[in-house]
N, C-alpha and C positions, 0 to 999 in steps of 0.2 A: 966922309970916307970911313970913319970909325963905325958909324951906324950901319953902313953897308956891309962891312966885314962881320959885324955882330949878327947881322941878318943872315949872312951866308952861313956862319957857324951854326946859327940856330936852325937854319934850313937843313944843314947836313945832319945835325943831331936828330932832327925830326924825321928825315928820310931813313936814317939808321934805325930809329925807333919803329918806323912803319914797316921796315923790312923784317925786323924781328917779330913784330906782331903778325905780319903776313906769313912768316914761316910757321909760327905756332898755329895759326889758323889752318894753313895748308896741312900740317901734320894731323891736326885734329880732324880736318876734313877727310884726310886719307884714312884715319882710324874709323871714322863714322862710315865712310864708304865701304871699308872692309867689313864692318859689322853688318851693314845693310846687305852687302853682297853675300856674306855668309848666311845671314838670316834668310835672304831671298832664295839662296840655294837650298837651304834646309826646308823652307816653306814650299818651294817648288817640288822637292822630293816627297814631302809629306802632305802636299796640298789636298790631294784627294781624300786623305784620311781626316785632316783637320776640318775640311769643309763638310764632311759627312757626319761628324759627331753632333749630338743634339744639344750638348752643353755649349754655352758661349765661351769663346777663347779670344783673348786680347793680349797682344804683345806690345810693350812700351820700352823705350830705351831708358838710359839712366837719367835722362832729363824729363822722363815721364810722358814723352810724346808717343802718340799712336804710331806703330809701324806695321801692325797687322791686326785685322779683325775678321773673324770667320762669319759665315752666313747666319748662324744662329744668333750671334751678337747683334747683327743689324736688326733682326726682328725685335730684339730686346730694346735696342736704342731707338728704333724707329727713325734712323737717319741713314743717308747715303754715305758711301765710302769716301767720296771726295770731300765731304763736309768735315770728317773727323781725322783722316790721315794727316800726320804732322802736327795735329793739335794736342795740347796736353790733356791727359785724362782728368786732371784736377779741374780743368775748365768746366767739365760737365759734372764731375763728382768731387767737389772740394773736400768731402769727408774722407777721401782716400789719402789726403796729404799726411795726416797724422800717422797712419800705419806705415806709409812708405818711408817717412823719415825715421820711424822706429826700426824698420827693417834695415835701412842703410846704416844706421848707427850700430846695429848688431853685427853687420857684415857677414851674415850667413848666406850661403849659396845653395841652390838646388834643393832646398828643404821648405816644407810648408811653413810660411812665415806669419800668416795672418788668416783669420776666418771671420767673415762679416756676413750679416744677413740684412737684406734690403727689401723694402717694399716699394713698388712702383704704382703710384695712384693712376698714372696714365693708362695702364693696361690691367690694373688690378692683379698684379702678379707679385709673388715673393721669390727672391733669388738668394742663394747662398754664394758668397764671393770668396774664392780661395786665391790667395796671393802667394806666388813663388818668386824668390829672388834667384835670377840666373846670371850667367856671365855677361850676357848682352843687355840685361835690363831686368824687366819684371814680366811675369806671365800672370794674367788674371783669368780664372775660370769662373764662369757664371752658370750655376746649376739651378734650374727651376724647381723650387721646393713648395710651390703653392699648395699642391695636394697634401703634402706633409703638414704644412702650417695649418691648413683648414682642418685636417684630421686632429692636430694638436689642440686647435681651438675648440673643435667639437668635443674632444676628450675632456678639455678643461670644463666646458659647459656641462658635459655629462657628469663629470666628477662633482661639479657644483650641485647639479640636480641630485646626484646620488647622495651627497652629504645632506641635502635638505630632506630627501625622502628617507634616508637612513635615520637621521636624527629625529625627525618629526613623525615617523611612522607610528601608527597606533599599535603595531605589532612589536613585540620585544625582539630586538636584533642585536647580535654581537658577532664579531669577527675573530676567528681563531687562526693562529699560525699553523699551517698544515704540518710543519716539521715536528712541533712538540705540543700542539694544541693549547698554547698559551693565548690568553685573551689580549687582543691588540686594539679593539675598539668596541664600544657599546653605545646604544642610543638611550634617549630619555626613558622610553618605555621599559627597557631592561632595568634601569635603576628603580623605576616605580614598582615593577613586579617583584624584583629580588630584594629590594631594600638596600642594596649595595650601591655606593657611589663609584664613579669612574676610577677615582684614585685608588679605591680599595681592590678593584678587580684587574685593571690593566697590568699585564705582565705575569698574572697568576693563572692557574688552571682552575677549571670549574670544580674538579674533585678536591683540589687543595683547599678551596673555600667551602667544601661540602655542599655545593649547590646541587650538583648532580647526585641523585640517590644511588644510581647504578652506573659506575664508570664503564661497565661492559657495553652499555648503550652507546657511549661515545666511540668505543672501538668499532662497534657495528656501523656507526655513522661513517667513520673514516673508511672502512672497508667498502661500503656501498658507494661512497663518493669516488674512490679510486677506480671503481668498476664502472659506474654510470655517470660520473661528473655532477649529477644532481639527482635528488629524489625527494619525495614528499611523504607525509603521513606517519612520521615516527613519533610515538608518544613517549615523552620523557617526564619522569617525576622529579621535581626539584624541591629543595628546602630553602626558604627565604632566610634572610639574615635574622628575622624574628623567630625562626624555627617553624614557620607555617609550611605545610605541605601543599604544593600546587602541581597540577598536571598541565603540561604544555604539549601542544601539537606542533611538531617542528618540520620545517623543510630546509634543505641545505643545498648549496651549490659551490663549486670551486670558482674563485675569483683571484685576480691580481690586486693586491693591496700593498701600497708602498713598495712596489716592485718585488713582492714576495708572494708565492702561492699560499693562498689562505682559504678558509671556509667561511662563507656567510650563512649564518643560521638565523632563520626567521621563526619566531615562536608565537603561537596564539595561546593565551591562557584559557583553557577549556575546563578549568576546575568546576565552575558553576554548571557548565553544560554536562559534565560527567556526573555531577551530583543529581542534576535534573534527570539525566538518562537513567541513573541508578534508581532514583525515586520512581520514575516512570516504569522502569522494569519491574520493580517491586509491586507498584500499583497494578500493572498489567498482570503480574503473576497472581496477585491477590484476586484481581477481577477474574482471571482465568480459573482460579480455584473455585471462587464463588459461583462463577458461571457454569463450569463443568459439573461441579458437585451439588448444585442447587437441586432440591427435590422438586422444584417447580419447572416444568418443561419450558425452555427458553430457546428462541431462534432469532438470529440476526440476518436481516435481508437488506440488500443494496437498494437504496432509494430509487435510483434511476432504472436499473435493469430488472429489479424485483427478483433477482436471483439470491438463493440462500448462500450466506457466507459462513455461518457457523451455527451449530446446534449443540446442546448439551446432552448428557446421557439420559436424563429424564425425558427429553423430547424424543430421543431414539426409542425408548421404551413405550412411550405413549403412541407414537405414530406407527411403530412397527418396522420403520425403515432404519437401515444402518446409516451412519454419518456419510460414508462414501457414496451412498445412493442419493443423498439429498444435496450435497454441496454442488453449487453451480447450476442447480435447477430451480424452477419456479414452483409455487404451490399449484399452479394450473397443470404444469408438467406431471406432478405427482398425484393429481386428483385429490388434493387435501379437502377441498370444499365440497360438501354434499350438494350444495346449491351455489352456482356461480354468482347468483345475485347477491348472496351474502358477502362473497369476496369483493365484488365491485362496490357494494355499499360501504364496506369497511375501509377499502382503499380510498374511496372518495372522501370519507370522513377524515382519514389521515391527511389527505392532501389539503383539506380546508383548515383543520384545527391542529394538525401536527401530532395528535395523540388521541387516544380514547381509552376508556376503561370498561371492563366487564360487559363486553358485547356477547350475548348468548348466541353461539353459532354451532351448527351441526357440521362435523368433520368426518372424513372417511379415513380409516386406518388402511395400512397396506393390505391387510387381510380382506378388506371390503366391509368390515364391521363399522357400523356408524357409532359415533360418540358425540355427546353434547359437551361443549366446552365454553367456559367464560374466557374471552380473549381480551387482553389489554395490550396496547401498543404505544411506544414512545419514540420520538425522533432523537437520535444520538449521533455523535461524530466519533469515529474510530480511525486514528491516524490520518486525519484530514478527509476522511471519506464519510459522506452522509449516509446514514443507515436507519433502519427501523428495528427496534428490539421488541419482539413479540413474546408475551407471556401467556402460556396456554394452561388453563386450570380445568382438568377433566372432571366434569360434574355428572358424568353419565350415571355413576352409581348413586350419587345424591339424588338425581332426578328420578331414578328408578325407585329409590326408597321413598321419595316424596309421593310418587305415584302410588306406591304400595300403601303408604299411610293414608293417602286420600281414599284409596279403594277400601282399605280396612274401615276407615271412618264411615264411608258410604254403607258398607256391609253391616257395620254396627248399628247404624240408624235404621237400615232396612230390616235388620234382624229384630231390633226392638219393635219396629212396626209390625213385622210379620207375626211375631209372637203374640202381640196384643190384638191384632185385628184378623189374623188368619182364621182362627176358630169362629169369630163372630160372623165372618162372611160365609164360611163353609156350612155352618149350622142352618141358616136360612135356605141356602142352596140345596142342602140335603132334604129339607122339608118340602121345598118346591118340587124337587125331583120325585119324591115319594108320591105327592098328589098327582103329578103328571102320569106316573105309572098306574095309579089308581083310576084315573080318568080314562087312560088308554085302554084299560081292561073292560070298560063298559061298552056293551054292544051298541047302544044308541049313539055312541060317539065314534063308532068305527070309521065313519066318513072322514074323521079328523086324524086318523092314524098317522099319516105322513107328517102332519104338523106336530103331533106329540113327539115323534121320533127326532125331528129337527131340534125341538126345544130341549129334549133330554140330552142329545149330543152336545149342544152348546153348553148345557150345565156341566156335563162331564169335562168339556174342554176348559171351562172356568175352574173346575176343581183341580184339573191338571196344572193350570197356571198357579193356583194357590199352593199346590204341593211343591212346585218349583220355587215359588216365593218363600215358602217355609224352609226349604233346603238351604237357602242362603244364610240363614241365621246360624251363628256360632253355637247357639244353644241346642241346635238340632243334634239328636243323638246319632252316634256312628259306632259301628261295631268293628274294631280294628283287630286284625290278626296278622301273624308273620307270613308275608306273601312275597313272591318274587315278581317284580314288575314285568320281566320278560315273559313269564308264564301267562300273566294277564293279557299281554299284547298278543301272544300266540293264540289264545282262545278267541280273541277278537279278529284275528287275521282274516278268516273267511268273510266276515261281515265287512271289514275295511276294503278287502279286495273287490267285493261285490259293489261297494259304493264307487270304487275307482273305475270298474268296468262300465257302470251306468253313466259315469261322467266322461268316459273315453280318455282316461289318464292312466299312467302307470304308477303303481305303488311299490316303493322300495323299503325294505326293512333292514336296518343296520343295528343289530342288538349287541351290546357289549356283554360277553359271556362271563366277565369277571365281577359283575355287580352282585351285591349281597341282598339278602331278603330284608324287607322293611315291615314295620308295623303299620298297616294301612287298612282302610275300609275298602274292600275289593269292589263293592258295588259303586262307591263314589269314584274310585279311580277309573273304573270302566266308563262311567258317565263323563268324566273329565277328558279321557282319551277320545271318546266318540265325538264330543262337542268340538274339541280343538281340531281333530282330524277333518270333520265335515266342514268346518269354517274354512280350512285351507283348501279343500277340494272345491268348495263353492267359489273361491276367489280365482280359480284357475280356468283357463280355456282348454279346449281339447288338445291332446297331444303332449302335455307336459308330464313331469314326474313329481309325485308327492313322496317325500322321504320321512320315515318314522324311525328314530334311533334312540338308543339309550346309551348313557355314558357315565363312568365313574369319575367324579371330580372331588379330590380331597375328601371332605366329610359329607359330600352331597352326592345325590343321584339325580341325573338329568334325564328328562324325557323331552326330546326335541322333535318339532314338526317343521319341516322346510317345504314351502310351496314355491311355485314358479309363477305366481301371479304378478299383477302390476304394482304391488305394494300398497301400503295403506296411507292415504293422504293425512297430512298433519292434523287437520281439523277433526278428522275421525279418530285418529290415534289418541287424541286427548280425552275422548269420551268412551274409549274401550272399557268395558266392565261396568259402565253406569247402567243400573237396572232400567229396563224399558227403552234403552237406546238401541236402535237397530237400523241397518241399511237394507235389510231383506224385506221384500214385499209382504210376506206372510209371517215375519219373525215376531217374537214376543219381546226381544231385547233382554231376556233373562239368561240365555245360554252361557255367556261369558261371565255374567255376574255369579252364576252358580259355580262355574269353574274357579273363580277367585275364592269363593267361599270354601270349596273343597280343599284348595291349596292351603288356605289359611288354617283349616282344621288339621291339616297334616304338617303344620309348621313349615310350609313351603311358600314359594313365590312364583309368579308368572312374569316373564319378560318378553317384550316384543322388540325385534330388530327388523326394520323394514327398509327396502330400497326399491327402485324401479324394476329390479330383477327378481324380486320375490320377498317373502316375509319368513322370518325364523321365529318360532314361538318356543321358548325354553321354560319348562316347568322344573324348578329346582327344589328337590325334597331332601330334608336332612335325614341322615341314617339313624333313626331312633328305632332300633329293632330289638331292644332288650325287653 
């Protein structure tokens, strides 16, 4: 009975306790239902907005259970709505428990309470998680920051590369704060070039350390940077810690360094290059001076194109061309070579050996005058360009003097011979001629009259040759008087014109009226003029013009004969004036030898200039008229 009552009381107490718990649960359920109703009402009103945002949105109650998830969050969670609604967020993300407890303890509402960053291996995405405490629970915003994180990672890698490149660059690099141009970073090469350590320069200005010789250059650098953001090619002179002067070629650009606008300056030490350039400039200047002012004619020709690149003043004087007329042209364009075979042979020799020395070659001046030159050539390189350097030594006058000396030597030998044997030959011939005349006068020998006449004529011709032979000798006497060469030529003019008419050529006289009288042997000068004139006429074909002119030249008087014949071949030119050398069928070979003798006795010379267009013979007599 007692046990039963106790059981009843116990049951009553249990029932009462259950009713109280049921009431609390019902109140709580009513509260949760009210929250849910309010939240659902709010969500319903803003649903179209919440579902449209790209960030993930999650609402949980105070028990951390999911009560709303927008579409963007499902993509992030990769789960269906039914799987997560009503479940605790910490079931999926236990790491949120700590910040949620901290937020609850702070008791803040409707303010940003926590910021987290999370990485999802499942979809390789980064999200920023923003947690807000609200009256109904907590709101989670998930913002995709993958692009930002990748950019940050790329920036970190870039900065790491920058640090490596910056520190290990062979160029000197330093960073200046744009606001006051203080140094905030330097690399190893900067320390090596300047001699300053990082600790000595960081926080200081270049001009404070006397590194920059001209602070104005730094101001110019700053102005250009503000205008162009970067530029290259500024030369700065610096002074190292040891006091050594260095020249730096700088480039600069604006950068962000430690979240501040700065200037990155990269500098190449060009001190040695500048010294080399200066040495090269001085060397080129010296070469240019030596080249331009050299008394030896010099010419630089491009190896490939064979075009003239440079000539000096002596070359201009020798060739007769101005520099502007030659640059860019070839020797063939300018007809430098008298014979193209000489040009081809010399260039072939250059191609094989790369150089040659003292080749004797005939060249043509701009005036058409021929000259003899010793040419040397050398392969050189000018500013990376392969060239030939030609040295032209004009030996025309030397060759002329040699020819004159040779001629004089020949005349001297012949003169000595003629003086010795002339009379010895003439005396027997005179005796023979006398006997022939005696025999011719005898009646019984009249039938041989014609034979005697032929023999006497031949003896007379031999005597004439001996007379010419004797006239070559310098020992021959000559009677010199003060005469005018023009007057001598005018006296001969009818005879010369007659020779021209007979040969069907025109004769032109160009006599300088300013010439002075000379001490000459008129008879010998007449003979010289006739011989040289007739040689020119004989060399011409019908229809040409033979020119005879006189000219005053310094202390000399010139008698010039210009024909329009085919020129004199080289092998014949070498033998001109040699006694008994002739190209005429009935010539004696003494005419020019006599002319040389006459010129020598008048302290003069004879010069031949020949080309395929004709020959010019110049008799040069010194004015000895006292």
